[in-house]
N, C-alpha and C positions, 0 to 999 in steps of 0.2 A: 498323708495325714487324713485319710478319710475312713470312716467305718466301713468294713468290707461289704456289708449289705447294701451300701449306697451305690455300688457299682465300681468299675475300674477306675484306678487312680490316675491322676495326671500330675505333672511336675511343673516347677516354675519356668523351665525352659519353654514349655508350650505357651505359657502366658506371655513371655517375651515375644514369641512368634505372633501371637494374637494382636498385641499392641503394634508391632511393626506392620502387620497387614492393615491395621486401621489407619496408619499414617498414609498408606498408598490408596489407599482407596476412598372386640369382645370386651366386655367390661371386666375389670379386675375384681377378684374375690378377696384381695388383700385389704389391709387397713387403709382408710382414707386419711388425707392430710389433716382433716379436722379431728381425727381421733388421736392426736398426739403423734402421728406418724410423720412421714416426710415423703418427698418425691421419690426418694430411693426405696423406701418400704412399699410405697404404692406400686412402683414398677416391679419390685420383687413379687408382689401379689399377682402379677400377670403370668408368671411361669410356674409350672408344676414342680413340686419339690424334687422329683427325680432329675431335674435339670442341674441339681447341685452336684452331680458327679462330673460336671464339666466346668471350664472357666465361664464366668458370667461377667458381662460388662454392662454397666449403667452409664448413661450420658445424658446430662441436662444440656442438650445442644443449644437451646435458645440462650441459656446463660453464658455458654462459652462464646457464642457469637458476640455478645455484648462485651465480654472481657477482652476478646482478641481484636476488637476493632482497630486499636492502635498498634497491635503487634501480633499479626497472624502467625508469623514464623515461630514465635516463642511457644504458642499453644498448638502447633501443628501435630505434635505427637499424641495429643489427647483430644483432638477436636472432632474426630470422625467416629460414628457408630461402628461397631465391630461385626455387624451381621454379614452373612454370606451373600445376601441379595445385593450388596454393594461392592462385591469383589470386582475390581477393575479388569481382571484377567478373564472373566467369563461374561458372555452376553447377558445384559440385564433384562429382567422381565417387566420392569416398571416403565419402560418407554424411554426414548432418547431425550425427551424433554424433562424427565424427572430430576428435580433438584434436591440435594441433600438438605438445603436450607428450609425445606418444607417440614423437616422433622424437628419437633421441639424436645421430646424426650424419647430415649430408646433404651431397651434392655435386650441383650442378645447373648446367645450361646452360638456355638458353631453349627447348630442345627435348628434353632428356633428363636423367635423374638417377637417383641411387641413394641410398636412405635405409636406415639401420639403426635399430632401436628395438624397441618392444613394441607390435605392432599387433593389432587385432581383425580377423583375416583373414576370419572369417565375415561380419561386418558389412560389410566392404569389398566382398566378392564379391557379397553380396546387393544392395548399392547398384549395383554394376556391372551386375548382371542387370536391375535396374529401369531402368537407362539404356540397355538394349538390347544390352549386351555379351554375347558368348559366349566360352566357353573352348575352346582347341584346343591341340594339342601341336606345338611347334616345336623341332627339334634336341634332343629329349628333355626339353624344359621345357614346363610348362603356362603358357600366356599367355592374357590376356584382351584381346580386340579387338572393335571394332564392325564388324559385317558390311558396313557401307557404307564402310569404310576412313576413317572420320572419328574425330577425337579421338585419344587416346593409346592405346598398347599397353602393357600392364602385366604384371608378374610379382609375385605377392603371397604372402607367407608370414607367420608370426607374428613374425618378427624382421627381415625384409628386404622392401623394396618398390623395384622398379625400374620405370622408365617411359620411353617415348620417343614423340615425336609425329612422327617421320620417316615419310615415305611409303614409301620403299624399304628393305626389310630393317631394320625399326625397332629390333629388339632387339640388332642388332650394335653399336649405340651404347653399350649398357650390358653387353655381354658380349664384351669385347675378346679377340682371340686373344693367345696368350702372346707377350709382347714388343712388343705394339702398343697399350698403354694410355698414358694421359697420364703415368703414373708412369715409363714408359720413355722418354718424350720428354725429350731432353737439356735443353731450355730450361725446361720445367716442373719437372723435377727440380732443376735448378740454382736456380730461384727458390724452390721449396719448401724446400730445404735452407737457403737464405739467410733465409727467414722464421722458421724454427725452430719452437718449440712454440707454435703459435697456436691460438686458439679460433675464429677466422674468417680466411679468406683469399679475396681477390678477384683473379683473374688477368685481364689484358686484353692480347690480342695486338693491336698497333697496326699502322699502315701499313707496308707492305713497303719503302717509300722512306725510312723513318726508321731511323737507325742503332741505335735501341733496339728489340730484337727482342720483348721481353716485359716488361710492367710488372705488378707484383704488390703488393698491400697486405695486410699481416697485422696482427692484433690480438693482443697479449699482455697478460696481467693476472695479477699475483700475488695481488691482492685487488680488491674492487670499487672501491676508491679509487685504485688504482694501475694505470692502463692505459698501454700503450706502443704506438704505431703504427709499423710497420716498412714502409718502401718499398724494394722490390728491383727493379732494372732490369737485365735481361740485355742487353748491348750487343754490337755486332758486332766491335769491336776496342779496343785499349788507348787509341788516340787519342780515340775517341768517349767512352770512359769518363772520360778526363781532362776533356773539355769538359763533360760532364754534371756531374761533380763540382764544377767551378768554378761552373756555372750554379746548382746547388742551394745552394751556400754563399752565393752572391750573393742568392738569394731569402731565405734564412734571415736574412741581415743586413738586407736592405731591408724585410722585413715584421716586424721586431722590434716588440713582444715575442711575436708570434703563434707563432713556432716556436723560441722560446728553449730552449736545452738540446739542440737537435738535433745529432747526430753523423753526419757524412757520411764514408764510407770507400769505398775502391776495392779490388777484388780483380782483379788482372790475370792473363792466361793465355789458354788456348784459348777460354774462355767468360768474358770480362770481365764484372764485375758491379759495379754501384754500389748502395750501401746507405745509406739514411737512417733513423736511429732517432729518432723524435719522441715525447717524453713528453707525456702529457695531464695537465692539472690535474684535480682532483676535480670541477670544475664543467663540464668539457668532455665532450661525448658522443663515444664511440668511433665511428669512421667519418667524422669531420669532414674528413679529408684529401681525400675525394672527394665530400663532401656540401656543405660550406661553405668550408673553408679549402683551396681546390684549387690554390693557386699552385705548390706543390712537384710535385704530380701532373702539372699541365699543362706544367711545364718539359720533361718528357720527350717531349711531343707536338709541340714546336716544331721 
């Protein structure tokens, strides 16, 4: 579901893998929250728009910690950032004492990310040094990189951490030029506005041959017991939106009671959008729509 010029396409199966991995394991040029944006749009402003060829995951980790105080198990599938620096199967660069609870918000792809929070910059830089990293200046910013061009390149401060594993011009991924971030991408902005005030969002650009351009899943919760999952599909035209709407309604009916209470709506126009709002019961784990109950999500990939 991605325009060919945007790069190689990825599918929903890869996004499921990304979320499963999350279970185990510089200032933004985008809009500020004061400009009618949101934490999600602000985070999207931290990544260059060519990151949109990959799955992108946003997490308001501080909010999840508050929601999950009384039921950590229920939120376990959506409570961890998806960045490769937190891969439990690889030695970490951030030091043995690094705690994920220091991260307040995170936006990650499988090769770059930006976190805000409260970090022990001294401990992190000492860990980087012990792993053979050295510091240099690039475009007026101090970055850490391995002399052998292996591993991630990082910028670290007390309240922000950016990283990239790209080989060529790595920090361009997390230091977008004005007007060229994911927040400026029309499809990502459309999907983000559709999701609304979410504590987690997963974006998946699908095959360029599919009339659905971008699929996104967001998590909203007014309390720990009341979670709502929102699917937003940016499609190529009104006809495709109508077909997807019918297909989603058919799945809701056929899979009853799994998706009971789901509301499917369509917004037509220059960038048609199909939205499905799916309520969770208190016993269902947020993230189920791309972990276990995948029928609605997969409908857009057919």
